[in-house]
C-alpha atoms as an extended CHARMM CRD file, in Angstrom:
* protein
*
       150  EXT
         1         1  MET       CA            -56.0920000000       11.0540000000       -5.0570000000  PROA      1               0.0000000000
         2         2  ASP       CA            -52.5950000000       12.1620000000       -6.0660000000  PROA      2               0.0000000000
         3         3  ASN       CA            -51.8500000000       15.3920000000       -4.2780000000  PROA      3               0.0000000000
         4         4  GLY       CA            -48.5760000000       15.8590000000       -5.8560000000  PROA      4               0.0000000000
         5         5  TYR       CA            -47.1180000000       12.8710000000       -4.2670000000  PROA      5               0.0000000000
         6         6  LYS       CA            -46.2400000000       11.4280000000       -7.5920000000  PROA      6               0.0000000000
         7         7  GLU       CA            -44.3430000000       14.3360000000       -9.1210000000  PROA      7               0.0000000000
         8         8  GLU       CA            -42.5440000000       14.3480000000       -5.7040000000  PROA      8               0.0000000000
         9         9  ILE       CA            -41.3710000000       10.9350000000       -5.9370000000  PROA      9               0.0000000000
        10        10  GLY       CA            -40.6410000000       10.9330000000       -9.5270000000  PROA      10              0.0000000000
        11        11  LYS       CA            -37.9500000000       13.8970000000       -8.4310000000  PROA      11              0.0000000000
        12        12  LEU       CA            -36.5200000000       11.8600000000       -5.5710000000  PROA      12              0.0000000000
        13        13  LEU       CA            -36.2790000000        8.7300000000       -7.9010000000  PROA      13              0.0000000000
        14        14  LYS       CA            -34.5160000000       10.5610000000      -10.5880000000  PROA      14              0.0000000000
        15        15  ALA       CA            -32.3260000000       11.9600000000       -7.6870000000  PROA      15              0.0000000000
        16        16  THR       CA            -31.4690000000        8.2880000000       -6.5010000000  PROA      16              0.0000000000
        17        17  ASP       CA            -30.4680000000        7.6710000000      -10.2610000000  PROA      17              0.0000000000
        18        18  ASP       CA            -28.3130000000       10.8100000000      -10.5370000000  PROA      18              0.0000000000
        19        19  ILE       CA            -26.4170000000        9.8370000000       -7.2320000000  PROA      19              0.0000000000
        20        20  ASN       CA            -25.6150000000        6.5850000000       -8.2820000000  PROA      20              0.0000000000
        21        21  PHE       CA            -24.4120000000        7.7590000000      -11.5020000000  PROA      21              0.0000000000
        22        22  GLU       CA            -22.2290000000       10.2650000000       -9.6620000000  PROA      22              0.0000000000
        23        23  ILE       CA            -21.1510000000        7.6110000000       -7.3720000000  PROA      23              0.0000000000
        24        24  ARG       CA            -20.2900000000        5.0740000000      -10.5440000000  PROA      24              0.0000000000
        25        25  THR       CA            -18.4490000000        7.9640000000      -12.1160000000  PROA      25              0.0000000000
        26        26  LEU       CA            -16.4040000000        8.6440000000       -9.1090000000  PROA      26              0.0000000000
        27        27  ARG       CA            -15.7260000000        4.7190000000       -8.5510000000  PROA      27              0.0000000000
        28        28  LYS       CA            -14.1320000000        4.5020000000      -12.3820000000  PROA      28              0.0000000000
        29        29  ASP       CA            -12.1490000000        7.5790000000      -11.8700000000  PROA      29              0.0000000000
        30        30  ASN       CA            -10.7550000000        5.8980000000       -8.7990000000  PROA      30              0.0000000000
        31        31  GLU       CA             -9.8260000000        2.8060000000      -10.5940000000  PROA      31              0.0000000000
        32        32  ASN       CA             -8.0770000000        4.8820000000      -13.1550000000  PROA      32              0.0000000000
        33        33  LEU       CA             -6.2660000000        7.1590000000      -10.9730000000  PROA      33              0.0000000000
        34        34  THR       CA             -5.0620000000        3.8500000000       -8.7960000000  PROA      34              0.0000000000
        35        35  ALA       CA             -4.0110000000        1.7260000000      -11.4610000000  PROA      35              0.0000000000
        36        36  ASN       CA             -0.4820000000        3.3570000000      -11.4180000000  PROA      36              0.0000000000
        37        37  ASN       CA             -0.1560000000        2.8300000000       -7.9470000000  PROA      37              0.0000000000
        38        38  ASN       CA             -1.2160000000       -0.7930000000       -8.2740000000  PROA      38              0.0000000000
        39        39  LYS       CA              1.6850000000       -1.0660000000      -10.9410000000  PROA      39              0.0000000000
        40        40  LYS       CA              3.9160000000        0.2710000000       -8.4990000000  PROA      40              0.0000000000
        41        41  ILE       CA              3.0770000000       -1.7620000000       -5.6840000000  PROA      41              0.0000000000
        42        42  VAL       CA              3.2830000000       -5.1090000000       -7.9050000000  PROA      42              0.0000000000
        43        43  GLU       CA              6.8370000000       -4.0130000000       -8.8220000000  PROA      43              0.0000000000
        44        44  LEU       CA              7.6720000000       -3.2550000000       -5.1560000000  PROA      44              0.0000000000
        45        45  GLN       CA              6.4140000000       -6.5080000000       -4.0250000000  PROA      45              0.0000000000
        46        46  LYS       CA              8.7410000000       -8.2460000000       -6.3670000000  PROA      46              0.0000000000
        47        47  LYS       CA             11.5970000000       -6.3670000000       -5.2830000000  PROA      47              0.0000000000
        48        48  MET       CA             10.9170000000       -7.1480000000       -1.5910000000  PROA      48              0.0000000000
        49        49  GLU       CA             10.6260000000      -10.9840000000       -2.7380000000  PROA      49              0.0000000000
        50        50  SER       CA             14.2170000000      -10.3780000000       -4.1560000000  PROA      50              0.0000000000
        51        51  VAL       CA             15.5750000000       -8.7660000000       -0.9570000000  PROA      51              0.0000000000
        52        52  GLU       CA             13.9620000000      -11.0710000000        1.1800000000  PROA      52              0.0000000000
        53        53  PHE       CA             15.4180000000      -14.0010000000       -0.7890000000  PROA      53              0.0000000000
        54        54  ASN       CA             19.0440000000      -12.2660000000       -0.2880000000  PROA      54              0.0000000000
        55        55  LEU       CA             18.4850000000      -11.6710000000        3.5650000000  PROA      55              0.0000000000
        56        56  LYS       CA             17.7230000000      -15.0670000000        3.8830000000  PROA      56              0.0000000000
        57        57  ASP       CA             20.6710000000      -16.5390000000        1.8390000000  PROA      57              0.0000000000
        58        58  THR       CA             22.9540000000      -13.9890000000        3.2150000000  PROA      58              0.0000000000
        59        59  PHE       CA             21.6010000000      -15.1380000000        7.0030000000  PROA      59              0.0000000000
        60        60  THR       CA             22.3310000000      -19.0300000000        5.8940000000  PROA      60              0.0000000000
        61        61  LYS       CA             25.5960000000      -18.1760000000        5.1880000000  PROA      61              0.0000000000
        62        62  THR       CA             26.5710000000      -17.0380000000        8.3100000000  PROA      62              0.0000000000
        63        63  GLY       CA             26.0870000000      -20.4920000000       10.0180000000  PROA      63              0.0000000000
        64        64  GLU       CA             24.5630000000      -18.3720000000       13.0670000000  PROA      64              0.0000000000
        65        65  GLU       CA             21.0170000000      -18.7660000000       15.0470000000  PROA      65              0.0000000000
        66        66  LYS       CA             20.4610000000      -15.2180000000       15.1540000000  PROA      66              0.0000000000
        67        67  VAL       CA             22.1830000000      -12.0780000000       13.8330000000  PROA      67              0.0000000000
        68        68  GLN       CA             21.4790000000       -8.9040000000       15.8220000000  PROA      68              0.0000000000
        69        69  THR       CA             22.0990000000       -5.4730000000       14.0050000000  PROA      69              0.0000000000
        70        70  LYS       CA             21.2200000000       -1.7830000000       14.8180000000  PROA      70              0.0000000000
        71        71  MET       CA             18.7590000000       -2.0540000000       11.7620000000  PROA      71              0.0000000000
        72        72  GLY       CA             17.2050000000       -5.4200000000       13.3880000000  PROA      72              0.0000000000
        73        73  PHE       CA             17.6940000000       -8.8450000000       13.6790000000  PROA      73              0.0000000000
        74        74  THR       CA             17.2260000000      -12.2070000000       11.8030000000  PROA      74              0.0000000000
        75        75  THR       CA             16.5890000000      -15.7110000000       13.3090000000  PROA      75              0.0000000000
        76        76  TRP       CA             15.3080000000      -19.2350000000       12.7990000000  PROA      76              0.0000000000
        77        77  LYS       CA             12.0030000000      -19.2240000000       14.3730000000  PROA      77              0.0000000000
        78        78  THR       CA             11.2770000000      -22.8370000000       16.0480000000  PROA      78              0.0000000000
        79        79  MET       CA              7.6650000000      -23.6510000000       14.8520000000  PROA      79              0.0000000000
        80        80  ASP       CA              5.4200000000      -26.0550000000       16.0860000000  PROA      80              0.0000000000
        81        81  VAL       CA              5.0690000000      -29.4920000000       14.6790000000  PROA      81              0.0000000000
        82        82  LYS       CA              2.3920000000      -29.4470000000       11.7350000000  PROA      82              0.0000000000
        83        83  PHE       CA             -0.1800000000      -32.0230000000       12.0780000000  PROA      83              0.0000000000
        84        84  ASN       CA             -1.7770000000      -33.4720000000        8.6210000000  PROA      84              0.0000000000
        85        85  PHE       CA             -4.9450000000      -35.5490000000        8.9020000000  PROA      85              0.0000000000
        86        86  THR       CA             -6.5380000000      -37.9910000000        6.1460000000  PROA      86              0.0000000000
        87        87  ASP       CA            -10.0810000000      -38.6970000000        6.0580000000  PROA      87              0.0000000000
        88        88  LYS       CA             -9.1250000000      -41.9500000000        7.6430000000  PROA      88              0.0000000000
        89        89  ALA       CA             -8.2180000000      -40.1580000000       10.7740000000  PROA      89              0.0000000000
        90        90  ILE       CA            -11.5260000000      -40.0030000000       12.4580000000  PROA      90              0.0000000000
        91        91  LYS       CA            -12.4300000000      -43.9650000000       11.8060000000  PROA      91              0.0000000000
        92        92  GLU       CA             -9.2010000000      -45.0840000000       12.9370000000  PROA      92              0.0000000000
        93        93  ILE       CA             -8.9770000000      -43.1650000000       16.0540000000  PROA      93              0.0000000000
        94        94  GLU       CA            -12.5970000000      -44.2830000000       16.8370000000  PROA      94              0.0000000000
        95        95  THR       CA            -11.6450000000      -48.1330000000       16.1580000000  PROA      95              0.0000000000
        96        96  ILE       CA             -8.2790000000      -47.7320000000       17.9290000000  PROA      96              0.0000000000
        97        97  TYR       CA             -9.2370000000      -45.5650000000       20.9210000000  PROA      97              0.0000000000
        98        98  PRO       CA            -13.2360000000      -45.9580000000       21.4200000000  PROA      98              0.0000000000
        99        99  GLU       CA            -12.8650000000      -44.9620000000       25.0720000000  PROA      99              0.0000000000
       100       100  THR       CA            -11.0260000000      -41.7420000000       24.3160000000  PROA      100             0.0000000000
       101       101  ALA       CA            -12.4310000000      -41.0570000000       21.1760000000  PROA      101             0.0000000000
       102       102  THR       CA            -14.8890000000      -38.3710000000       22.1920000000  PROA      102             0.0000000000
       103       103  LYS       CA            -11.9520000000      -36.3630000000       23.6550000000  PROA      103             0.0000000000
       104       104  TYR       CA             -9.9320000000      -36.0590000000       20.1750000000  PROA      104             0.0000000000
       105       105  ILE       CA            -13.1680000000      -35.8230000000       17.7790000000  PROA      105             0.0000000000
       106       106  LYS       CA            -16.1370000000      -33.2710000000       17.6690000000  PROA      106             0.0000000000
       107       107  VAL       CA            -19.5460000000      -33.8620000000       16.3740000000  PROA      107             0.0000000000
       108       108  THR       CA            -21.4920000000      -30.7570000000       15.3820000000  PROA      108             0.0000000000
       109       109  LYS       CA            -24.9750000000      -30.6100000000       14.1300000000  PROA      109             0.0000000000
       110       110  THR       CA            -27.0230000000      -27.4510000000       12.8650000000  PROA      110             0.0000000000
       111       111  LEU       CA            -30.4680000000      -27.0870000000       11.8120000000  PROA      111             0.0000000000
       112       112  ILE       CA            -31.3740000000      -26.8000000000        7.8470000000  PROA      112             0.0000000000
       113       113  LYS       CA            -33.5250000000      -23.9900000000        7.8120000000  PROA      113             0.0000000000
       114       114  VAL       CA            -35.0230000000      -23.9440000000        4.3480000000  PROA      114             0.0000000000
       115       115  PRO       CA            -36.7420000000      -27.1340000000        4.3620000000  PROA      115             0.0000000000
       116       116  LEU       CA            -37.5430000000      -27.0230000000        8.1060000000  PROA      116             0.0000000000
       117       117  LYS       CA            -39.5610000000      -23.5030000000        7.2380000000  PROA      117             0.0000000000
       118       118  LYS       CA            -41.0540000000      -24.9690000000        4.2910000000  PROA      118             0.0000000000
       119       119  ASP       CA            -42.3090000000      -28.1150000000        6.1370000000  PROA      119             0.0000000000
       120       120  ILE       CA            -43.5300000000      -25.6250000000        8.8740000000  PROA      120             0.0000000000
       121       121  ILE       CA            -45.8050000000      -23.3370000000        6.3850000000  PROA      121             0.0000000000
       122       122  ASP       CA            -46.9200000000      -26.5390000000        4.8610000000  PROA      122             0.0000000000
       123       123  GLU       CA            -47.9870000000      -27.7100000000        8.3110000000  PROA      123             0.0000000000
       124       124  LYS       CA            -45.8860000000      -31.0380000000        7.7010000000  PROA      124             0.0000000000
       125       125  VAL       CA            -43.9830000000      -29.9130000000       11.2470000000  PROA      125             0.0000000000
       126       126  SER       CA            -45.7940000000      -28.3230000000       13.9710000000  PROA      126             0.0000000000
       127       127  LEU       CA            -45.1740000000      -25.1360000000       15.4970000000  PROA      127             0.0000000000
       128       128  THR       CA            -46.1630000000      -26.3570000000       19.0980000000  PROA      128             0.0000000000
       129       129  LEU       CA            -42.5300000000      -27.1130000000       19.8400000000  PROA      129             0.0000000000
       130       130  ASP       CA            -41.2360000000      -24.4260000000       22.2800000000  PROA      130             0.0000000000
       131       131  SER       CA            -37.9550000000      -24.0210000000       20.3250000000  PROA      131             0.0000000000
       132       132  LEU       CA            -39.6890000000      -23.1090000000       17.0220000000  PROA      132             0.0000000000
       133       133  LEU       CA            -40.8190000000      -19.8750000000       16.3850000000  PROA      133             0.0000000000
       134       134  LEU       CA            -41.6890000000      -17.8870000000       13.7410000000  PROA      134             0.0000000000
       135       135  VAL       CA            -41.8160000000      -13.9030000000       13.8000000000  PROA      135             0.0000000000
       136       136  ALA       CA            -43.2330000000      -11.4750000000       11.2950000000  PROA      136             0.0000000000
       137       137  GLN       CA            -40.8800000000       -8.9780000000        9.8790000000  PROA      137             0.0000000000
       138       138  ALA       CA            -41.4480000000       -5.4070000000        9.2010000000  PROA      138             0.0000000000
       139       139  ARG       CA            -41.9180000000       -4.4500000000        5.5950000000  PROA      139             0.0000000000
       140       140  LYS       CA            -38.9410000000       -3.6760000000        3.7200000000  PROA      140             0.0000000000
       141       141  PHE       CA            -38.9980000000       -0.2600000000        1.5230000000  PROA      141             0.0000000000
       142       142  VAL       CA            -37.6560000000       -0.7860000000       -1.9820000000  PROA      142             0.0000000000
       143       143  TYR       CA            -37.5590000000        1.5660000000       -5.2330000000  PROA      143             0.0000000000
       144       144  LYS       CA            -36.3940000000        1.5090000000       -8.5990000000  PROA      144             0.0000000000
       145       145  TYR       CA            -35.9810000000        4.1420000000      -10.8770000000  PROA      145             0.0000000000
       146       146  THR       CA            -36.9350000000        3.4140000000      -14.3800000000  PROA      146             0.0000000000
       147       147  GLY       CA            -35.8890000000        6.3010000000      -16.5490000000  PROA      147             0.0000000000
       148       148  GLY       CA            -39.2760000000        7.6730000000      -17.1320000000  PROA      148             0.0000000000
       149       149  ASN       CA            -40.1300000000       11.3250000000      -17.7480000000  PROA      149             0.0000000000
       150       150  LEU       CA            -41.5900000000       13.5160000000      -14.6280000000  PROA      150             0.0000000000
């Protein structure tokens, strides 16, 4: 029994297509309208790089550690030491400092859900573990407008 629902659903599906078309059109218009601004931004970024280079060069020539002006200041910021590690660092630390290695090395473990879920469904892993629980999810509403006539 139809009760006119099919026609109403058809109209609503057509409305979703019309709305999606309008959104796509507005996004395209937005791309075109902002293209000019994007070009200007790139030009300004290049100009900023040049000004920052000149500022750093001029500041370097002063020989000062800090220059204060009415407009602001420039200074040489002291940076922390940067550590670079190779792949051998963990093994070397474990070998040379075994008693304190856990202080410097973190080991993480995570569940690999896809094969675990498959093995639970295939009953290779039991759900009697307190830590494993499968929860049914609510149905998800989906739709697709295929372009047919009402």
